[in-house]
C-alpha positions, 0 to 999 in steps of 0.5 A: 751730720752731712756725708758728701760724695758717697757711692751707694751699692746701686752706684748712685753718687749721693750726699746723706744727711743724718739727724737724731741718729737717722737718715734725714735725706739722700740726694745727689746734692745737699746744702751744707758743709760736709762733716765727712767727704767720702770722695767717691768711696762706697757707703753701705748700710751696716751689716746685720749678723744674725748669728754670733756667740759672744760667749758671755756670760760664762766663757769670757776667756773666749770673747766678751760683749766688748771685744766681740762688738768691737770686732763687729764694728771694725768689720762693718757689722752694726747689729748682731744677734747673740745665741743662747748657749752661754752659762747660764744659758738664755733659757729663762728670765734670769738667763736673759736678764744676765745677758742683757746686763752684759750686752750693755757694753756693746759697741753695736746694736744687738738682739738676744735669742732665747734657747730651748732645753728640757727645763726652759721657761718659755713664759719668762722668755716671751715676756722679754724683748726676745729677738727670736727663739734659737738657735734651737739645736736638733743635735748637740753642739757647743753647750750640749743644748740638743733637744728631742723631736717632741720638745722641738715641736712644743717650742715651735708651737709656743713660738708661733703663738707669740709671733716669734721666728724659730731659728734652727741648727738643723742636723739629725744626729741619728744620721751621723756616721758612727763608723768614722769614730773607729778610724785612726785620729792622729795629731792635734790642732793644725796637725789633726786629721780634721776631715774625720769631723766632716765625714762624721757629721754627714750632709744627709743629716742636715737635709733630713733635719731641715725637712723635719723642722719645716714639717713641724713648723708647717702644722703651726704656721710658725716662721722658721729660719735655718741657720748655717746651711752648709749643703746645696741639699739643705738650701733646697730643702729650706727654700722648698719649704718656704723657710729662710736660710743663711750661709756662713762665710766659712761654708762659702769660702772654705771646704774639706780641701782646706782641712789639711792646713786648718786641722781642728781650727776648721772644726765647726758644726755643721762641718766643712763640706767637699769642694763640689758642695761648696761651689754649689753653695756659693752659686746659691748665694750668688744667684739669690737663692740664699737669703743672707750671710751670717757668721756663726762667730763662735770663738775658742782660744788657741789652747782649746782648739789645739787638741785632737779632732774628737776633743777640740771644741767646734766653732770659728771666729768670723764677725770681723771678716764677713763683710770684708770677704764679701766686698772683695768678691764684689771688687772682683765682680763675682758678686754685685755690690747690691747683692752684697747689700741684700745678703748682709743688710736688707734681707736680714732686716726684712726677714726679722722685722727690723723696720728701720735697718738695712737700707740707706733711705730717709727715715732709716737708722744711720747704721753706715759703713764707708770703705774704699773698694780699691783697698784690699788687704790680706787678713791677718789675725794680729790686726783683728779684734776678737779676743781669741786672736786667730782666724781661719781666713788668714791670708785671704784678701778683704776690703775693710771699712774705714768708718762704721756708724751706729745710729749716726755715732761713729763707733769705729774709724781707722783703727780707733773706737768711739763709745759703746752705744749698742742697744737691744733692737727689740726694745726700740720699736722693733727696729 
């Protein structure tokens, strides 16, 4: 396959030849008849979302591997990493194998993380092609997989012995503000007083948990990655401790100011923060401090979300809107295209050892996304592909892909899907 006249994130205009699922050449001009004439449009490496919850097994009414991976492909995401809080949880060999069977329906490549609970089976997990250990929950979230300090320390030590990164959901529940529960909680769904959730799960709880996770890991040499950092204090603690960290699109673009409109549709863990903290987090993403963007794509049905603030489940969808939102920032010259590439492809690949992903270079997997930077559209839940059928980003502008390839196979093109070609990245040379 030959793609001609494509503009890369660094502004080079090139032709790209693809052979056997990999990039064979990237040159200003290559011989041959074009299969795809990019006609000056942008060509990006496929996005790597290291934090999704595709909900299978156990919760297929919210999302499935088929619907979630289609949503990913339509948003330019070519690799996803699924988290362990399913039913059964991915905490032993049987749970891993069950999820792996379901993941065969994926349209994009994937990794499967292992979880930690009081009855987990580390020997069985580490015998399998595990992407990472985590997210390890230091406070309860969906699935109630929060663990105590001793079990966390044991899990970190075991992961280090197997040269496996630990990804951490960092919140210290002892620092939640219990007095908030005494405040009046009125309304449901978009009419709920959702700011109570942000007041309850305090910024201090994140910072303290990040510092503790890094302290424990420091005694073992285990690599730690902090999931969904939502505060500048948490980001600083992660970087001071030589840990990598991600920021979600909802913590990047939304704040407590949006909760009056979102209600429980803006409830997630960690919660939305005040606008000043959001701006500081945005700056840390823009200036290179934050390693990567991930989505924490965590869909629930509208019926489930349309409850009171203390009863509604935490989580929002986001895998299909991550790259479009970031490309709009680049279109508006708020981020460079190279910075977007690093946040969604190059840095996740390097951090998690995906040796043939994340760049448009000879020898790399042909995971590619083509888009027209001049074409921004308003995000509309009705045009998205997640099974939950809603988005917290409705009305925001985004630049959506025209075409998405996974290892040279077109999996999405202008509203149509190809074949489900996804495979476990840890079963194919760590790529």
